[in-house]
Structures are given as structure tokens and as C-alpha cells.
PQR file with spaces between the fields and no chain letter, atoms N, CA, C, O and H, PARSE charges and radii, in Angstrom:
ATOM       1  N    MET     1       1.007   -1.351   -0.105 -0.4000 1.5000
ATOM       2  CA   MET     1      -0.139   -0.152   -0.020 -0.0000 2.0000
ATOM       3  C    MET     1       0.590    1.140   -0.054  0.5500 1.7000
ATOM       4  O    MET     1       1.612    1.237    0.625 -0.5500 1.4000
ATOM       5  N    SER     2       0.185    2.134   -0.760 -0.4000 1.5000
ATOM       6  CA   SER     2       1.299    3.525   -0.812 -0.0000 2.0000
ATOM       7  C    SER     2       0.870    4.279    0.333  0.5500 1.7000
ATOM       8  O    SER     2      -0.171    4.097    0.964 -0.5500 1.4000
ATOM       9  H    SER     2      -0.645    2.055   -1.312  0.4000 1.0000
ATOM      10  N    GLU     3       1.868    5.250    0.575 -0.4000 1.5000
ATOM      11  CA   GLU     3       1.526    6.192    1.565 -0.0000 2.0000
ATOM      12  C    GLU     3       0.123    6.990    1.298  0.5500 1.7000
ATOM      13  O    GLU     3      -0.556    7.258    2.289 -0.5500 1.4000
ATOM      14  H    GLU     3       2.713    5.399    0.062  0.4000 1.0000
ATOM      15  N    LYS     4      -0.328    7.370    0.040 -0.4000 1.5000
ATOM      16  CA   LYS     4      -1.525    7.984   -0.107 -0.0000 2.0000
ATOM      17  C    LYS     4      -2.696    7.251    0.403  0.5500 1.7000
ATOM      18  O    LYS     4      -3.559    7.777    1.106 -0.5500 1.4000
ATOM      19  H    LYS     4       0.223    7.152   -0.765  0.4000 1.0000
ATOM      20  N    GLU     5      -2.700    5.566   -0.109 -0.4000 1.5000
ATOM      21  CA   GLU     5      -3.873    4.829    0.096 -0.0000 2.0000
ATOM      22  C    GLU     5      -3.707    4.832    1.895  0.5500 1.7000
ATOM      23  O    GLU     5      -4.747    4.942    2.546 -0.5500 1.4000
ATOM      24  H    GLU     5      -1.999    5.139   -0.679  0.4000 1.0000
ATOM      25  N    LEU     6      -2.742    4.743    2.426 -0.4000 1.5000
ATOM      26  CA   LEU     6      -2.979    4.393    3.874 -0.0000 2.0000
ATOM      27  C    LEU     6      -3.275    5.774    4.536  0.5500 1.7000
ATOM      28  O    LEU     6      -3.559    5.643    5.726 -0.5500 1.4000
ATOM      29  H    LEU     6      -1.898    4.654    1.898  0.4000 1.0000
ATOM      30  N    LEU     7      -3.287    7.087    4.082 -0.4000 1.5000
ATOM      31  CA   LEU     7      -3.910    8.297    4.450 -0.0000 2.0000
ATOM      32  C    LEU     7      -5.121    8.550    4.200  0.5500 1.7000
ATOM      33  O    LEU     7      -5.797    9.428    4.735 -0.5500 1.4000
ATOM      34  H    LEU     7      -3.056    7.194    3.115  0.4000 1.0000
ATOM      35  N    GLU     8      -5.535    7.617    3.181 -0.4000 1.5000
ATOM      36  CA   GLU     8      -7.144    7.683    2.597 -0.0000 2.0000
ATOM      37  C    GLU     8      -7.650    6.687    3.615  0.5500 1.7000
ATOM      38  O    GLU     8      -8.676    7.114    4.146 -0.5500 1.4000
ATOM      39  H    GLU     8      -4.986    6.903    2.747  0.4000 1.0000
ATOM      40  N    LYS     9      -7.307    5.602    4.027 -0.4000 1.5000
ATOM      41  CA   LYS     9      -7.665    4.669    4.742 -0.0000 2.0000
ATOM      42  C    LYS     9      -8.053    5.172    6.174  0.5500 1.7000
ATOM      43  O    LYS     9      -9.175    5.158    6.679 -0.5500 1.4000
ATOM      44  H    LYS     9      -6.474    5.255    3.596  0.4000 1.0000
ATOM      45  N    ILE    10      -6.897    5.614    6.709 -0.4000 1.5000
ATOM      46  CA   ILE    10      -6.885    6.186    8.182 -0.0000 2.0000
ATOM      47  C    ILE    10      -8.035    7.409    8.076  0.5500 1.7000
ATOM      48  O    ILE    10      -8.905    7.442    8.946 -0.5500 1.4000
ATOM      49  H    ILE    10      -5.985    5.626    6.299  0.4000 1.0000
ATOM      50  N    GLU    11      -8.031    8.367    7.052 -0.4000 1.5000
ATOM      51  CA   GLU    11      -9.007    9.367    7.002 -0.0000 2.0000
ATOM      52  C    GLU    11     -10.541    8.496    7.091  0.5500 1.7000
ATOM      53  O    GLU    11     -11.382    8.943    7.870 -0.5500 1.4000
ATOM      54  H    GLU    11      -7.324    8.340    6.345  0.4000 1.0000
ATOM      55  N    ARG    12     -10.806    7.495    6.436 -0.4000 1.5000
ATOM      56  CA   ARG    12     -12.105    6.501    6.458 -0.0000 2.0000
ATOM      57  C    ARG    12     -12.253    6.179    7.770  0.5500 1.7000
ATOM      58  O    ARG    12     -13.357    6.366    8.282 -0.5500 1.4000
ATOM      59  H    ARG    12     -10.123    7.131    5.803  0.4000 1.0000
ATOM      60  N    LEU    13     -11.330    5.717    8.441 -0.4000 1.5000
ATOM      61  CA   LEU    13     -11.518    5.136    9.747 -0.0000 2.0000
ATOM      62  C    LEU    13     -11.794    5.951   10.723  0.5500 1.7000
ATOM      63  O    LEU    13     -12.606    5.705   11.614 -0.5500 1.4000
ATOM      64  H    LEU    13     -10.433    5.565    8.025  0.4000 1.0000
ATOM      65  N    GLU    14     -10.991    7.196   10.592 -0.4000 1.5000
ATOM      66  CA   GLU    14     -11.294    8.448   11.728 -0.0000 2.0000
ATOM      67  C    GLU    14     -12.759    8.930   11.544  0.5500 1.7000
ATOM      68  O    GLU    14     -13.330    9.498   12.475 -0.5500 1.4000
ATOM      69  H    GLU    14     -10.330    7.396    9.869  0.4000 1.0000
ATOM      70  N    LYS    15     -13.343    8.722   10.411 -0.4000 1.5000
ATOM      71  CA   LYS    15     -14.604    9.240   10.097 -0.0000 2.0000
ATOM      72  C    LYS    15     -15.699    8.309   10.722  0.5500 1.7000
ATOM      73  O    LYS    15     -16.699    8.743   11.295 -0.5500 1.4000
ATOM      74  H    LYS    15     -12.879    8.262    9.654  0.4000 1.0000
ATOM      75  N    ARG    16     -15.387    6.910   10.542 -0.4000 1.5000
ATOM      76  CA   ARG    16     -16.230    5.975   11.190 -0.0000 2.0000
ATOM      77  C    ARG    16     -16.289    5.880   12.474  0.5500 1.7000
ATOM      78  O    ARG    16     -17.310    5.722   13.144 -0.5500 1.4000
ATOM      79  H    ARG    16     -14.574    6.558   10.077  0.4000 1.0000
ATOM      80  N    ILE    17     -14.906    5.998   12.949 -0.4000 1.5000
ATOM      81  CA   ILE    17     -14.746    6.085   14.597 -0.0000 2.0000
ATOM      82  C    ILE    17     -15.807    7.386   15.061  0.5500 1.7000
ATOM      83  O    ILE    17     -16.688    7.200   15.901 -0.5500 1.4000
ATOM      84  H    ILE    17     -14.077    6.127   12.405  0.4000 1.0000
ATOM      85  N    SER    18     -15.630    8.478   14.511 -0.4000 1.5000
ATOM      86  CA   SER    18     -16.359    9.626   14.780 -0.0000 2.0000
ATOM      87  C    SER    18     -18.161    9.390   14.883  0.5500 1.7000
ATOM      88  O    SER    18     -18.970    9.926   15.640 -0.5500 1.4000
ATOM      89  H    SER    18     -14.915    8.629   13.829  0.4000 1.0000
ATOM      90  N    LYS    19     -18.348    8.441   13.869 -0.4000 1.5000
ATOM      91  CA   LYS    19     -19.850    8.170   13.702 -0.0000 2.0000
ATOM      92  C    LYS    19     -20.036    7.360   14.592  0.5500 1.7000
ATOM      93  O    LYS    19     -21.077    7.508   15.234 -0.5500 1.4000
ATOM      94  H    LYS    19     -17.690    8.005   13.253  0.4000 1.0000
ATOM      95  N    LEU    20     -19.101    6.193   14.974 -0.4000 1.5000
ATOM      96  CA   LEU    20     -19.689    5.153   16.244 -0.0000 2.0000
ATOM      97  C    LEU    20     -19.578    5.852   17.731  0.5500 1.7000
ATOM      98  O    LEU    20     -20.301    5.499   18.662 -0.5500 1.4000
ATOM      99  H    LEU    20     -18.255    6.073   14.453  0.4000 1.0000
ATOM     100  N    GLU    21     -18.643    6.826   17.833 -0.4000 1.5000
ATOM     101  CA   GLU    21     -18.607    7.444   19.313 -0.0000 2.0000
ATOM     102  C    GLU    21     -19.929    8.430   19.170  0.5500 1.7000
ATOM     103  O    GLU    21     -20.206    8.921   20.264 -0.5500 1.4000
ATOM     104  H    GLU    21     -18.055    7.113   17.077  0.4000 1.0000
ATOM     105  N    LYS    22     -20.683    8.787   18.266 -0.4000 1.5000
ATOM     106  CA   LYS    22     -21.959    9.466   18.425 -0.0000 2.0000
ATOM     107  C    LYS    22     -22.998    8.688   18.756  0.5500 1.7000
ATOM     108  O    LYS    22     -23.836    9.037   19.587 -0.5500 1.4000
ATOM     109  H    LYS    22     -20.457    8.388   17.377  0.4000 1.0000
ATOM     110  N    GLU    23     -23.025    7.573   18.130 -0.4000 1.5000
ATOM     111  CA   GLU    23     -23.951    6.563   18.052 -0.0000 2.0000
ATOM     112  C    GLU    23     -24.030    5.784   19.456  0.5500 1.7000
ATOM     113  O    GLU    23     -25.086    5.455   19.997 -0.5500 1.4000
ATOM     114  H    GLU    23     -22.345    7.290   17.455  0.4000 1.0000
ATOM     115  N    VAL    24     -22.653    5.526   19.991 -0.4000 1.5000
ATOM     116  CA   VAL    24     -22.380    5.197   21.392 -0.0000 2.0000
ATOM     117  C    VAL    24     -23.351    6.395   22.463  0.5500 1.7000
ATOM     118  O    VAL    24     -24.294    6.149   23.216 -0.5500 1.4000
ATOM     119  H    VAL    24     -21.795    5.793   19.552  0.4000 1.0000
ATOM     120  N    GLY    25     -22.726    7.606   22.179 -0.4000 1.5000
ATOM     121  CA   GLY    25     -23.182    8.599   23.033 -0.0000 2.0000
ATOM     122  C    GLY    25     -25.072    8.625   23.013  0.5500 1.7000
ATOM     123  O    GLY    25     -25.756    8.627   24.036 -0.5500 1.4000
ATOM     124  H    GLY    25     -21.960    7.806   21.568  0.4000 1.0000
ATOM     125  N    TYR    26     -25.490    8.639   21.917 -0.4000 1.5000
ATOM     126  CA   TYR    26     -26.874    8.390   21.881 -0.0000 2.0000
ATOM     127  C    TYR    26     -27.457    7.236   22.866  0.5500 1.7000
ATOM     128  O    TYR    26     -28.268    7.463   23.764 -0.5500 1.4000
ATOM     129  H    TYR    26     -24.934    8.638   21.086  0.4000 1.0000
ATOM     130  N    ILE    27     -26.978    6.112   22.592 -0.4000 1.5000
ATOM     131  CA   ILE    27     -27.201    4.815   23.447 -0.0000 2.0000
ATOM     132  C    ILE    27     -27.250    5.135   24.844  0.5500 1.7000
ATOM     133  O    ILE    27     -28.217    5.115   25.607 -0.5500 1.4000
ATOM     134  H    ILE    27     -26.319    5.928   21.863  0.4000 1.0000
ATOM     135  N    LYS    28     -26.030    5.438   25.058 -0.4000 1.5000
ATOM     136  CA   LYS    28     -25.862    6.057   26.689 -0.0000 2.0000
ATOM     137  C    LYS    28     -26.683    6.942   27.232  0.5500 1.7000
ATOM     138  O    LYS    28     -26.999    6.843   28.418 -0.5500 1.4000
ATOM     139  H    LYS    28     -25.245    5.454   24.439  0.4000 1.0000
ATOM     140  N    GLU    29     -27.069    7.770   26.572 -0.4000 1.5000
ATOM     141  CA   GLU    29     -28.464    8.740   26.638 -0.0000 2.0000
ATOM     142  C    GLU    29     -29.445    7.890   27.042  0.5500 1.7000
ATOM     143  O    GLU    29     -29.857    7.903   28.202 -0.5500 1.4000
ATOM     144  H    GLU    29     -26.813    7.851   25.608  0.4000 1.0000
ATOM     145  N    ASP    30     -29.906    7.078   26.130 -0.4000 1.5000
ATOM     146  CA   ASP    30     -31.201    6.595   26.257 -0.0000 2.0000
ATOM     147  C    ASP    30     -31.205    5.449   27.228  0.5500 1.7000
ATOM     148  O    ASP    30     -32.271    4.949   27.587 -0.5500 1.4000
ATOM     149  H    ASP    30     -29.572    7.067   25.187  0.4000 1.0000
ATOM     150  N    ILE    31     -29.905    4.966   27.716 -0.4000 1.5000
ATOM     151  CA   ILE    31     -29.830    3.817   28.899 -0.0000 2.0000
ATOM     152  C    ILE    31     -30.083    4.690   29.938  0.5500 1.7000
ATOM     153  O    ILE    31     -30.903    4.261   30.750 -0.5500 1.4000
ATOM     154  H    ILE    31     -29.038    5.372   27.425  0.4000 1.0000
ATOM     155  N    TYR    32     -29.567    5.927   30.188 -0.4000 1.5000
ATOM     156  CA   TYR    32     -29.608    6.987   31.118 -0.0000 2.0000
ATOM     157  C    TYR    32     -31.257    7.197   31.213  0.5500 1.7000
ATOM     158  O    TYR    32     -31.795    6.732   32.218 -0.5500 1.4000
ATOM     159  H    TYR    32     -28.901    6.276   29.528  0.4000 1.0000
ATOM     160  N    GLU    33     -31.945    7.750   30.404 -0.4000 1.5000
ATOM     161  CA   GLU    33     -33.020    7.980   30.336 -0.0000 2.0000
ATOM     162  C    GLU    33     -33.964    6.830   30.854  0.5500 1.7000
ATOM     163  O    GLU    33     -34.968    7.089   31.518 -0.5500 1.4000
ATOM     164  H    GLU    33     -31.508    8.128   29.588  0.4000 1.0000
ATOM     165  N    PHE    34     -33.675    5.827   30.591 -0.4000 1.5000
ATOM     166  CA   PHE    34     -34.293    4.590   30.577 -0.0000 2.0000
ATOM     167  C    PHE    34     -34.195    4.133   32.453  0.5500 1.7000
ATOM     168  O    PHE    34     -35.019    3.636   33.221 -0.5500 1.4000
ATOM     169  H    PHE    34     -32.859    5.617   30.052  0.4000 1.0000
ATOM     170  N    VAL    35     -33.267    4.438   32.564 -0.4000 1.5000
ATOM     171  CA   VAL    35     -32.816    4.116   34.018 -0.0000 2.0000
ATOM     172  C    VAL    35     -33.625    5.445   35.042  0.5500 1.7000
ATOM     173  O    VAL    35     -34.131    5.157   36.127 -0.5500 1.4000
ATOM     174  H    VAL    35     -32.597    4.842   31.941  0.4000 1.0000
ATOM     175  N    GLU    36     -33.629    6.306   34.710 -0.4000 1.5000
ATOM     176  CA   GLU    36     -34.484    7.472   35.429 -0.0000 2.0000
ATOM     177  C    GLU    36     -35.968    7.193   35.416  0.5500 1.7000
ATOM     178  O    GLU    36     -36.693    7.199   36.411 -0.5500 1.4000
ATOM     179  H    GLU    36     -33.217    6.540   33.829  0.4000 1.0000
ATOM     180  N    ASP    37     -36.310    6.963   34.253 -0.4000 1.5000
ATOM     181  CA   ASP    37     -37.990    6.559   34.259 -0.0000 2.0000
ATOM     182  C    ASP    37     -38.402    5.450   35.064  0.5500 1.7000
ATOM     183  O    ASP    37     -39.571    5.254   35.396 -0.5500 1.4000
ATOM     184  H    ASP    37     -35.721    6.958   33.445  0.4000 1.0000
ATOM     185  N    ASP    38     -37.308    4.636   35.414 -0.4000 1.5000
ATOM     186  CA   ASP    38     -37.450    3.480   36.422 -0.0000 2.0000
ATOM     187  C    ASP    38     -37.789    3.964   37.762  0.5500 1.7000
ATOM     188  O    ASP    38     -37.030    4.846   38.164 -0.5500 1.4000
ATOM     189  H    ASP    38     -36.359    4.795   35.144  0.4000 1.0000
ATOM     190  N    GLU    39     -38.692    3.633   38.525 -0.4000 1.5000
ATOM     191  CA   GLU    39     -39.027    3.926   39.879 -0.0000 2.0000
ATOM     192  C    GLU    39     -38.031    3.429   40.948  0.5500 1.7000
ATOM     193  O    GLU    39     -37.658    4.106   41.906 -0.5500 1.4000
ATOM     194  H    GLU    39     -39.308    2.917   38.198  0.4000 1.0000
ATOM     195  N    GLN    40     -37.626    2.108   40.659 -0.4000 1.5000
ATOM     196  CA   GLN    40     -37.037    1.375   41.533 -0.0000 2.0000
ATOM     197  C    GLN    40     -35.748    1.072   41.006  0.5500 1.7000
ATOM     198  O    GLN    40     -35.779    0.440   39.950 -0.5500 1.4000
ATOM     199  H    GLN    40     -37.929    1.558   39.881  0.4000 1.0000
ATOM     200  N    CYS    41     -34.410    1.405   41.545 -0.4000 1.5000
ATOM     201  CA   CYS    41     -33.089    1.094   41.288 -0.0000 2.0000
ATOM     202  C    CYS    41     -33.017   -0.388   41.916  0.5500 1.7000
ATOM     203  O    CYS    41     -33.416   -0.882   42.970 -0.5500 1.4000
ATOM     204  H    CYS    41     -34.384    1.918   42.403  0.4000 1.0000
ATOM     205  N    THR    42     -32.259   -0.921   40.675 -0.4000 1.5000
ATOM     206  CA   THR    42     -31.825   -2.313   41.349 -0.0000 2.0000
ATOM     207  C    THR    42     -30.602   -2.582   41.710  0.5500 1.7000
ATOM     208  O    THR    42     -30.224   -3.751   41.797 -0.5500 1.4000
ATOM     209  H    THR    42     -31.935   -0.520   39.819  0.4000 1.0000
ATOM     210  N    GLY    43     -29.713   -1.430   42.002 -0.4000 1.5000
ATOM     211  CA   GLY    43     -28.794   -1.545   42.292 -0.0000 2.0000
ATOM     212  C    GLY    43     -27.575   -1.760   41.283  0.5500 1.7000
ATOM     213  O    GLY    43     -26.405   -1.659   41.651 -0.5500 1.4000
ATOM     214  H    GLY    43     -30.019   -0.481   41.930  0.4000 1.0000
ATOM     215  N    ASN    44     -27.918   -2.033   40.110 -0.4000 1.5000
ATOM     216  CA   ASN    44     -26.927   -2.546   39.131 -0.0000 2.0000
ATOM     217  C    ASN    44     -26.625   -1.511   38.260  0.5500 1.7000
ATOM     218  O    ASN    44     -25.761   -1.799   37.431 -0.5500 1.4000
ATOM     219  H    ASN    44     -28.869   -2.115   39.811  0.4000 1.0000
ATOM     220  N    CYS    45     -27.209   -0.077   38.186 -0.4000 1.5000
ATOM     221  CA   CYS    45     -26.518    1.120   37.210 -0.0000 2.0000
ATOM     222  C    CYS    45     -25.401    1.584   37.838  0.5500 1.7000
ATOM     223  O    CYS    45     -25.295    1.729   39.056 -0.5500 1.4000
ATOM     224  H    CYS    45     -27.911    0.157   38.858  0.4000 1.0000
ATOM     225  N    SER    46     -24.322    1.885   36.778 -0.4000 1.5000
ATOM     226  CA   SER    46     -23.107    2.116   37.180 -0.0000 2.0000
ATOM     227  C    SER    46     -22.860    3.854   37.193  0.5500 1.7000
ATOM     228  O    SER    46     -21.863    4.353   37.716 -0.5500 1.4000
ATOM     229  H    SER    46     -24.408    1.767   35.789  0.4000 1.0000
ATOM     230  N    HIS    47     -23.854    4.597   36.581 -0.4000 1.5000
ATOM     231  CA   HIS    47     -23.576    5.815   36.322 -0.0000 2.0000
ATOM     232  C    HIS    47     -24.141    6.720   37.470  0.5500 1.7000
ATOM     233  O    HIS    47     -24.268    7.923   37.242 -0.5500 1.4000
ATOM     234  H    HIS    47     -24.663    4.192   36.156  0.4000 1.0000
ATOM     235  N    CYS    48     -24.519    6.158   38.805 -0.4000 1.5000
ATOM     236  CA   CYS    48     -24.895    6.888   39.869 -0.0000 2.0000
ATOM     237  C    CYS    48     -24.010    6.393   41.064  0.5500 1.7000
ATOM     238  O    CYS    48     -23.312    5.379   41.045 -0.5500 1.4000
ATOM     239  H    CYS    48     -24.416    5.181   38.990  0.4000 1.0000
ATOM     240  N    SER    49     -24.140    7.197   42.018 -0.4000 1.5000
ATOM     241  CA   SER    49     -23.301    6.420   43.316 -0.0000 2.0000
ATOM     242  C    SER    49     -24.511    6.314   44.427  0.5500 1.7000
ATOM     243  O    SER    49     -24.191    5.731   45.463 -0.5500 1.4000
ATOM     244  H    SER    49     -24.707    8.021   42.033  0.4000 1.0000
ATOM     245  N    GLY    50     -25.736    6.760   44.350 -0.4000 1.5000
ATOM     246  CA   GLY    50     -26.922    6.540   45.274 -0.0000 2.0000
ATOM     247  C    GLY    50     -27.235    5.000   45.590  0.5500 1.7000
ATOM     248  O    GLY    50     -27.804    4.586   46.600 -0.5500 1.4000
ATOM     249  H    GLY    50     -25.996    7.234   43.509  0.4000 1.0000
ATOM     250  N    CYS    51     -26.776    4.282   44.588 -0.4000 1.5000
ATOM     251  CA   CYS    51     -27.298    2.665   44.749 -0.0000 2.0000
ATOM     252  C    CYS    51     -26.477    2.143   45.781  0.5500 1.7000
ATOM     253  O    CYS    51     -26.932    1.519   46.740 -0.5500 1.4000
ATOM     254  H    CYS    51     -26.313    4.618   43.768  0.4000 1.0000
ATOM     255  N    GLU    52     -24.983    2.446   45.559 -0.4000 1.5000
ATOM     256  CA   GLU    52     -23.980    2.086   46.676 -0.0000 2.0000
ATOM     257  C    GLU    52     -24.090    2.607   48.065  0.5500 1.7000
ATOM     258  O    GLU    52     -23.369    2.274   49.005 -0.5500 1.4000
ATOM     259  H    GLU    52     -24.614    2.953   44.780  0.4000 1.0000
ATOM     260  N    GLU    53     -24.790    3.218   48.083 -0.4000 1.5000
ATOM     261  CA   GLU    53     -25.268    3.900   49.627 -0.0000 2.0000
ATOM     262  C    GLU    53     -26.109    3.183   50.297  0.5500 1.7000
ATOM     263  O    GLU    53     -25.938    2.991   51.501 -0.5500 1.4000
ATOM     264  H    GLU    53     -25.375    3.489   47.319  0.4000 1.0000
ATOM     265  N    GLU    54     -27.316    2.592   49.519 -0.4000 1.5000
ATOM     266  CA   GLU    54     -28.492    2.097   50.031 -0.0000 2.0000
ATOM     267  C    GLU    54     -28.313    0.823   50.960  0.5500 1.7000
ATOM     268  O    GLU    54     -29.297    0.292   51.476 -0.5500 1.4000
ATOM     269  H    GLU    54     -27.455    2.748   48.541  0.4000 1.0000
């Protein structure tokens, strides 16, 4: 592979990573909203420290 081809491949990978990071962010937001909507905390959530104190 030439240097130009490697640079193009890296650029495509960087764009794909950026898209995946956004998708993961949306998934995390959905999970947090789902947990917040749940009235009873099961103590298995990793995003809050309140469960550990109970």
C-alpha cells in the first residue's frame, strides 16, 4: 500500500470512529433516560453513586 492509500484509509477510519462515538453517546443517553424513568433502582446501574449507599 502506498502512503497515499494509507492516509485515505486512516481518514475513512477516523470518520467511522467519529460516527460510532456519536452512536454510543446516543445509546448511553437512552440508557440513562430508561434508568431515570424506572422508579425502583436495582442497584446495578454504573452511572450513579446513590445505589452504593443504600
